[in-house]
C-alpha positions in Angstrom: 144.9 -11.9 202.8 145.9 -9.3 200.5 146.8 -5.4 201.8 143.3 -3.5 201.2 142.1 -3.1 198.1 144.2 -0.8 196.2 142.4 1.3 193.5 144.2 1.5 190.4 144.6 5.0 189.1 144.1 4.1 185.7 142.7 7.6 185.8 145.3 8.7 183.7 142.0 9.5 181.6 141.9 8.6 177.8 144.8 10.2 176.0 144.9 11.7 172.5 146.7 9.3 170.3 149.1 11.5 169.1 151.3 13.8 170.6 151.9 17.4 169.0 155.8 17.4 169.9 156.7 17.6 166.5 157.7 21.0 165.5 157.3 20.4 162.0 153.7 19.4 162.5 152.5 23.0 163.2 154.4 24.1 160.7 153.0 22.1 157.6 149.5 23.1 159.1 150.4 26.4 158.8 151.9 26.6 155.4 148.9 24.4 153.9 146.3 26.2 155.6 145.9 29.2 152.8 145.1 31.4 155.8 148.5 33.5 155.2 148.3 36.7 153.6 150.2 36.9 150.2 152.5 39.8 151.6 153.6 37.2 154.2 155.1 34.8 151.7 158.9 36.0 152.1 159.1 35.7 155.7 157.4 31.9 155.5 161.1 31.0 153.9 162.7 32.6 157.1 160.3 30.6 159.4 160.7 27.6 157.8 164.3 27.5 158.0 164.2 28.7 161.8 161.7 26.3 162.4 163.6 23.6 160.6 167.0 24.3 162.7 165.0 24.1 166.1 163.5 20.9 165.2 167.1 19.5 164.1 168.5 20.6 167.8 165.3 19.2 169.6 165.5 16.0 168.0 169.5 15.5 168.0 171.0 12.9 170.7 171.4 14.3 173.1 168.9 17.0 172.3 170.4 20.8 172.0 167.6 22.2 173.7 169.1 25.6 174.5 169.6 26.1 170.6 166.5 25.0 169.7 164.9 27.7 171.9 167.6 30.6 170.5 166.0 29.5 166.7 162.4 29.8 168.1 163.2 33.4 170.0 164.7 34.5 166.7 161.2 34.1 164.8 160.3 37.2 167.1 163.1 39.5 165.5 161.0 39.5 162.2 158.2 41.3 163.9 155.7 37.9 162.5 152.1 38.0 162.0 149.9 37.0 164.9 149.4 33.3 163.7 152.9 33.1 163.5 154.0 34.5 166.8 150.9 32.7 168.8 152.1 29.3 167.5 155.7 30.3 168.3 154.8 31.5 171.9 153.3 27.8 171.8 156.2 25.9 170.8 158.4 27.7 172.9 156.1 27.2 176.0 155.9 23.5 175.4 160.0 22.7 174.7 160.5 24.9 178.0 157.8 23.1 180.1 158.7 19.4 178.6 162.7 19.9 178.7 163.7 22.4 181.1 162.9 23.5 184.9 162.2 27.0 183.5 158.8 27.1 184.6 158.2 30.7 184.6 159.4 31.4 181.3 157.3 28.4 179.9 154.3 30.1 181.6 155.0 33.3 180.0 155.1 32.2 176.5 152.6 30.0 177.1 150.0 32.9 178.6 151.0 34.9 175.5 150.0 32.0 173.1 146.9 31.6 174.8 146.0 35.7 174.8 146.8 36.0 171.1 145.4 33.1 169.9 141.8 34.0 170.9 141.9 36.8 168.7 143.1 35.1 165.4 139.7 33.3 164.0 139.8 29.9 163.2 143.1 28.8 165.4 141.5 26.2 167.7 144.5 23.8 167.6 146.9 26.5 169.0 144.5 28.0 171.2 143.4 24.9 172.9 146.7 23.1 173.1 148.0 26.4 174.9 145.4 26.4 177.4 146.1 22.3 177.8 149.4 22.9 178.6 149.5 26.2 180.6 146.8 24.1 183.0 149.0 21.5 183.0 152.0 24.0 184.2 149.4 25.5 186.9 148.9 21.8 188.3 152.5 21.3 188.8 153.2 24.8 190.4 150.5 23.8 192.7 148.3 26.5 191.3 145.2 24.8 190.9 142.9 27.4 191.4 144.1 28.8 188.0 144.5 25.8 185.9 140.3 25.5 186.9 139.1 28.4 185.2 141.5 28.4 182.6 140.5 24.9 181.4 136.4 26.1 181.9 136.5 28.8 179.5 138.4 26.6 177.1 135.8 23.8 177.3 133.1 26.7 177.0 134.4 27.9 173.7 135.5 24.7 172.5 132.1 23.3 171.6 132.1 23.4 167.7 135.6 21.6 167.9 134.5 18.0 169.3 138.2 16.8 169.4 139.2 19.3 171.9 135.9 19.9 173.6 136.5 16.2 174.7 140.3 16.4 175.4 139.7 19.5 177.7 136.7 17.9 179.5 138.8 14.7 180.2 141.6 16.9 181.3 139.4 18.9 183.9 137.8 15.5 185.2 141.5 14.3 185.5 142.4 17.2 187.8 139.1 17.1 189.9 140.0 13.3 190.2 143.7 14.4 191.8 142.2 16.6 194.0 139.8 13.7 195.4 136.7 15.8 194.1 134.9 13.0 192.4 131.6 14.2 192.1 132.6 17.0 190.0 134.7 14.5 187.9 131.6 12.5 187.4 129.2 15.2 186.4 132.2 16.2 183.7 132.6 13.1 182.7 128.6 12.7 182.5 128.7 15.8 180.2 131.2 14.4 178.0 129.2 11.3 177.6 126.2 13.3 176.2 128.3 15.4 174.0 130.0 12.2 172.5 126.4 11.0 171.9 125.5 14.0 170.2 128.7 14.3 167.8 128.2 10.7 166.8 131.3 9.5 168.3 130.3 6.1 170.5 133.5 5.3 171.0 134.5 8.4 173.0 131.2 7.9 174.6 132.3 4.6 175.8 135.6 6.2 177.2 133.5 8.9 179.0 131.5 6.1 180.7 133.7 3.9 181.5 135.9 6.3 183.1 132.9 7.4 185.2 132.2 3.9 186.1 135.5 3.9 187.3 135.3 6.9 189.5 132.0 5.6 191.0 133.5 2.3 192.1 136.1 4.4 193.7 133.0 6.2 195.4 131.7 2.9 196.3 128.3 3.8 194.5 127.6 0.1 193.2 123.6 0.8 192.4 125.2 3.4 189.7 128.1 1.5 188.6 126.2 -1.9 187.6 123.7 -0.1 185.1 126.6 2.2 183.6 128.8 -1.2 183.2 125.9 -3.1 181.4 125.1 0.1 178.7 129.1 -0.1 178.0 130.3 -3.8 178.2 126.8 -4.8 176.7 125.9 -2.7 174.3 128.2 0.1 173.3 131.4 -1.9 173.1 130.0 -5.2 171.4 128.0 -2.6 168.9 130.7 -0.3 167.8 132.6 -0.9 164.7 136.0 0.6 163.9 139.6 0.1 164.7 140.2 -3.2 166.3 142.6 -2.1 168.5 140.2 0.5 169.8 137.5 -2.0 170.1 139.9 -4.4 172.1 141.1 -1.9 174.4 137.6 -0.5 175.1 136.9 -4.3 176.2 140.0 -4.5 178.3 138.9 -1.0 180.0 135.4 -2.8 180.8 136.8 -6.1 182.1 139.8 -4.4 184.2 136.7 -2.6 185.9 134.7 -5.8 186.4 137.9 -7.9 187.5 139.0 -5.2 190.1 135.0 -4.7 191.3 135.2 -8.5 192.1 138.8 -8.5 193.5 137.1 -5.2 195.9 134.5 -7.5 197.2 137.0 -10.3 198.0 135.3 -12.5 195.5 138.1 -14.6 194.2 136.6 -17.7 192.8 133.5 -15.3 191.1 136.3 -13.1 189.5 137.8 -16.1 187.3 135.5 -15.9 184.1 136.1 -12.2 184.1 139.7 -12.7 184.5 139.9 -15.4 181.9 138.0 -13.1 179.3 140.6 -10.1 180.4 143.6 -12.4 179.7 142.2 -13.9 176.2 141.6 -9.8 175.4 145.0 -8.8 175.9 146.6 -11.8 174.0 144.1 -10.4 171.1 145.3 -6.8 171.2 149.0 -8.4 171.5 148.6 -9.9 167.9 146.8 -6.9 166.3 149.1 -5.0 164.0 149.3 -1.3 165.4 148.3 0.7 162.8 148.4 4.5 163.1 144.8 5.4 164.0 143.2 8.2 161.7 139.5 7.7 162.3 137.1 9.9 160.3 135.1 11.5 163.2 138.1 14.1 165.4 136.1 13.2 168.5 137.5 9.5 168.4 141.1 10.5 168.2 141.6 9.0 171.8 142.9 6.0 173.6 142.7 4.5 177.2 146.2 3.3 177.6 149.1 2.3 175.3 149.0 -1.2 174.5 152.1 -2.1 176.3 150.7 -0.2 179.5 147.6 -2.6 178.9 150.0 -5.6 179.3 151.3 -4.7 182.1 147.8 -3.6 183.9 146.7 -7.3 183.1 149.9 -8.8 184.6 148.9 -6.6 187.5 145.3 -7.5 188.1 146.6 -11.3 187.8 148.6 -10.8 190.7 146.5 -9.3 192.6 144.0 -12.3 192.0 146.8 -15.1 192.7 147.3 -13.0 195.9 144.3 -12.8 197.5 143.6 -16.4 196.3 147.0 -17.7 197.9 148.4 -19.1 194.8 151.9 -17.3 195.8 154.2 -18.9 193.1 152.1 -18.0 190.5 151.9 -14.2 191.9 155.7 -14.4 192.0 155.9 -15.4 188.2 153.8 -12.8 187.0 155.0 -9.9 189.1 158.5 -10.5 187.8 157.2 -10.7 184.3 155.5 -7.3 184.9 158.4 -5.7 186.6 160.7 -6.7 183.8 158.1 -5.0 181.4 158.1 -2.1 183.3 162.0 -1.9 183.1 162.0 -1.8 179.5 158.7 0.7 179.1 160.4 3.1 182.0 163.5 3.6 179.5 161.5 5.2 176.7 158.6 6.5 178.6 158.5 8.6 181.8 154.6 8.3 182.5 153.7 8.5 185.9 151.2 5.5 185.9 154.2 3.2 185.2 155.6 4.1 188.6 152.3 3.7 189.8 152.0 -0.2 188.7 155.5 -0.4 189.9 154.5 0.3 193.5 151.5 -1.7 193.2 153.4 -4.6 191.9 156.1 -4.2 194.7 153.4 -4.0 197.7 152.2 -7.3 196.5 155.4 -9.3 196.0 156.3 -7.9 199.3 153.4 -9.8 200.8 154.5 -12.5 199.1 158.2 -12.4 200.2 156.6 -12.2 204.0 154.1 -15.6 203.9 157.0 -17.5 201.8 159.6 -16.8 204.4 161.6 -14.3 202.7 161.7 -11.2 205.0 165.2 -10.0 204.0 164.1 -9.6 200.4 160.7 -8.3 201.5 162.5 -5.7 203.5 164.7 -4.7 200.7 161.8 -4.1 198.3 160.0 -2.0 201.0 163.0 0.3 200.7 162.5 0.3 197.3 159.1 1.4 197.7 160.6 4.2 199.7 163.0 5.1 197.0 160.0 5.5 194.3 157.9 7.5 196.4 161.1 10.0 197.6 161.2 10.7 193.4 157.4 11.3 193.8 155.7 13.6 196.2 152.1 12.6 194.7 153.0 9.1 194.8 153.9 8.9 198.3 150.9 10.5 199.3 148.8 7.8 197.5 151.0 5.1 198.8 152.1 6.2 202.4 149.3 4.2 204.4 150.1 1.0 202.3 153.9 1.7 202.8 153.6 1.7 206.6 151.0 -1.3 206.5 153.4 -3.2 205.0 155.8 -2.1 207.5 153.5 -3.4 210.2 153.4 -6.6 208.5 157.1 -6.8 208.5 157.5 -6.0 212.1 154.9 -8.8 212.7 156.8 -11.3 211.0 160.1 -10.4 213.0 157.8 -10.1 216.3 158.8 -6.4 216.9 155.2 -6.0 218.2 155.4 -2.3 219.5 156.9 -1.2 216.3 154.0 -3.0 214.5 151.5 -1.1 216.3 153.2 2.2 215.6 153.1 1.2 211.8 149.4 0.4 211.8 148.6 3.5 213.8 150.5 5.6 211.6 148.8 4.0 208.5 145.3 4.3 210.0 145.8 8.2 210.5 146.9 8.4 206.8 144.0 6.4 204.9 140.6 7.2 204.0 140.1 3.9 202.0 137.6 1.8 203.8 139.1 -1.7 202.7 142.6 -0.3 203.8 141.2 0.7 206.9 140.1 -2.4 207.8 142.5 -4.4 206.7 144.6 -2.6 208.8 142.5 -3.1 212.0 142.3 -6.9 211.3 146.1 -6.5 211.9 146.2 -4.3 214.7 143.8 -6.8 216.4 146.1 -9.5 216.0 148.8 -7.8 217.4 147.0 -6.9 220.6 146.1 -10.6 221.1 149.5 -11.7 221.0 150.6 -8.9 223.2 148.1 -10.2 225.5 147.5 -7.3 227.6 145.9 -4.7 225.5 142.4 -5.7 226.1 140.4 -2.3 226.1 142.2 -1.3 222.8 141.5 -5.1 221.3 137.8 -4.6 222.0 137.6 -1.4 221.0 138.8 -2.6 217.5 136.9 -5.5 217.5 133.4 -3.5 218.0 134.4 -1.7 214.6 135.0 -4.9 212.8 132.3 -7.2 214.1 131.8 -9.5 211.0 128.3 -10.1 212.7 126.6 -7.0 212.7 127.4 -3.8 210.3 130.7 -4.7 209.0 132.2 -1.6 207.4 132.8 -3.3 204.1 131.2 -5.4 201.7 134.8 -7.3 201.1 134.1 -11.2 201.3 137.9 -11.7 202.2 138.0 -9.1 205.0 134.8 -10.6 206.3 135.8 -14.0 206.3 139.4 -12.4 208.1 137.0 -10.9 211.1 135.5 -13.9 211.9 139.4 -15.7 212.0 140.3 -12.9 214.2 137.4 -13.5 216.7 138.4 -17.4 216.6 141.9 -16.8 217.3 140.9 -14.5 220.3 138.7 -16.9 221.7 141.1 -19.6 221.3 143.5 -17.6 223.4 140.8 -17.1 225.9 140.0 -20.6 226.3 136.5 -20.4 224.8 136.9 -23.4 222.5 133.2 -23.7 221.3 133.0 -20.3 220.4 136.6 -20.3 218.7 135.1 -23.1 216.8 132.0 -21.3 215.6 134.1 -18.4 214.0 136.5 -20.8 212.3 133.7 -22.7 210.9 132.4 -19.4 209.7 135.7 -18.6 208.4 136.1 -21.7 206.5 132.9 -21.7 204.9 133.5 -18.3 203.4 137.2 -19.1 202.6 135.9 -22.4 200.8 133.3 -20.3 198.9 136.0 -17.9 197.1 139.0 -20.2 197.2 140.6 -18.1 200.0 143.4 -20.9 200.6 145.4 -19.0 203.1 142.3 -18.4 205.3 141.4 -21.8 205.0 144.9 -23.1 206.0 145.4 -20.8 208.9 141.6 -21.8 210.0 142.2 -25.7 209.6 145.4 -25.7 211.6 144.1 -23.3 214.5 140.9 -26.0 214.4 143.6 -28.6 214.7 145.0 -26.8 217.6 141.6 -26.8 219.5 141.0 -30.3 218.7 144.3 -31.2 220.3 144.0 -29.2 223.4 140.2 -30.7 223.8 142.0 -34.1 223.6 140.4 -35.0 220.2 143.9 -36.0 218.4 142.2 -37.9 215.9 140.1 -35.1 214.6 143.2 -32.9 215.4 145.0 -34.6 212.6 141.9 -34.4 210.5 142.7 -30.6 210.3 146.5 -30.3 210.6 147.2 -32.5 207.7 145.1 -31.0 205.1 146.5 -27.3 206.4 149.9 -29.0 205.8 148.9 -29.7 202.4 147.4 -26.2 201.4 150.2 -24.4 203.3 152.8 -26.2 201.4 151.2 -25.6 197.9 150.8 -21.6 198.6 153.4 -22.2 200.1 153.1 -20.3 203.6 155.9 -20.7 206.0 154.4 -19.8 209.1 151.3 -22.3 208.8 153.7 -24.8 207.8 155.7 -24.4 210.8 152.9 -24.1 213.1 151.3 -27.4 211.4 154.3 -29.4 211.5 155.1 -28.8 215.0 151.5 -29.6 215.9 151.5 -32.7 213.8 154.7 -33.8 215.5 153.1 -33.3 219.0 150.0 -35.1 217.7 151.9 -38.1 216.1 153.8 -38.9 219.3 150.3 -38.6 221.5 148.2 -40.8 218.9 151.3 -43.1 219.2 150.4 -43.3 223.0 146.4 -43.1 222.7 146.1 -45.4 220.0 148.7 -48.1 220.3 149.7 -47.3 216.3 153.2 -47.1 215.1 152.8 -43.9 213.6 156.4 -42.4 213.0 156.5 -38.8 213.9 160.1 -38.4 212.7 159.0 -37.3 209.4 157.2 -34.3 211.0 159.9 -33.7 213.4 162.4 -33.5 210.4 159.9 -31.1 209.0 159.8 -28.7 211.6 163.6 -28.4 211.9 163.8 -27.8 208.4 161.3 -25.1 208.5 162.7 -23.5 212.1 166.3 -23.5 210.3 165.2 -21.5 207.1 163.1 -18.9 209.2 165.6 -18.4 211.6 168.2 -17.9 209.1 165.9 -15.5 207.2 165.0 -13.6 210.7 168.6 -12.6 211.5 169.4 -12.1 207.6 166.5 -9.4 207.9 167.1 -7.7 211.4 171.1 -7.5 210.2 170.1 -5.3 207.3 170.5 -1.6 207.5 166.5 -1.2 206.1 165.5 -2.9 209.2 165.6 0.8 210.9 162.6 1.4 208.5 160.5 0.2 211.4 161.2 3.1 213.6 159.9 5.8 210.7 156.5 6.5 211.7 156.1 10.5 210.4 157.1 12.5 207.1 158.5 11.2 204.1 160.5 8.3 203.7 164.4 8.4 205.2 166.9 9.3 202.7 169.6 7.4 204.5 169.3 4.2 206.4 171.8 3.6 209.0 173.2 0.3 209.8 172.2 -1.2 213.3 174.1 -4.5 215.3 171.8 -7.2 214.8 168.8 -9.0 215.4 166.9 -8.1 218.9 164.4 -11.0 218.8 164.6 -14.7 218.7 163.0 -17.6 216.7 161.1 -18.9 219.7 159.4 -15.6 220.4 157.8 -15.7 216.6 156.4 -19.6 217.4 
């Protein structure tokens, strides 16, 4: 099973292909524009000199931002014309915003740039750049109500400037997305798609539509998603003739949405053709020469993600698929590759989406570690997620529920059931995501089953995740897991025929979509039921394939359970059938698994990070105190 379907915030909606950080670019545009009056020719020389010094200081290693700012401020001593004044305010605001913590001074310069530039005709670049950066600064200061009207006004007056009109629409849609106002964001993206069509930019139209499709998937509006993706993937993307990297990036965007849609529905087998296409597509992109893209239509000056980011993203969805299918060694392999790539990228790029990718990858590898019997490593990686979330309040807000869910899973693995309940309860309080909510409830139900004395709470939960009636989500995987939980409860209550019905339903569903972990768990539990009923041969027929599948995954807990059952069965089969079946191999296997789990259990519980199991409120603790050692035994884990 997988941690509830994570929504990839690929919403860093499309960006422009170049960024205006270079101070020399605006100067060049200014000098070549022919707009300056002849009486300004003398100031051009001092302006050029000051701007050249400012750019030199900005690009020094390390950057000398204070000297850069002094050079730009000196421009005002010459009482420059409005064009130079507005552009210099923009440059100062941009440098202060991106390179210092003096947000108030940055805001003052950007507001002046925005105000002055509106009085100067044909000055769109400065005017809309100022509005764009100023709205970013407002959002950083939690002044969203100031950012939105500013962007709306800029959008209103930019309709004759296709590039800026599209960029500002993307930016306002992004702002609504971060506020979780997906309806308004979708409306804006729809407006952008129609505008792009009118100005003849099918490429940017596809970006708007795919971005809208991503948000519709988040809203679960599948009826609207399907025709939109069909239009994009089958018509616009394939028919568009343009830069090969741009075209392939549209394909990647489209295929990522398709793959995540399948995975969200728990359709691990059905997704394989799309996933293969996606992997082939990213290989194609990696072979293309990354030339500077200078399309003739200014509305095409966008891209979705840099090529390197797309590579990490494809690794990520591959990990998601491998985790859900139970190919844990493959998941670990691709996680390692993706994390190495991320480390390289983060040395050069501070984009927030890289930290989001890193956290999602860690969430998946943590689940792998717990399944494969590496709890101590999983706990240290949970602590790493905590550290990443400490650095970004927004990241913590988006991942707090997942973090507490992971801690709940860790608590189950070390048999700290009270802490597991507390972690899952906290996660339920923090999430509004239906799939994650269902996943948490399923695991919380397993805690109540193991405790054996929480009948009222258990039945209340089971009513809300009844796989036979009004199951809350469309996920094939989660519904199969709900059948397994019903089978587990019936087994503990001694209702074996009912348990077999539920487990056979789980097997049918898990086999249909290659959900290997659920298959292994169901087989070994069915084997246990047949053993209790005295049908040793049928029990053995269940346990042997369960052991083989668990070994392939590898799932340490199922291997321990099935090897213990196999050892007992083979002894009984010797007596019942008069066969000379040697149980020594099963006994040795069981002992080996027991020792590995015990050593890992002791190592995990001895770590200072183990105290995270007590954290249920507020941001992650900054310091974690060491504790005396493990408080549970291996025997209690079986």
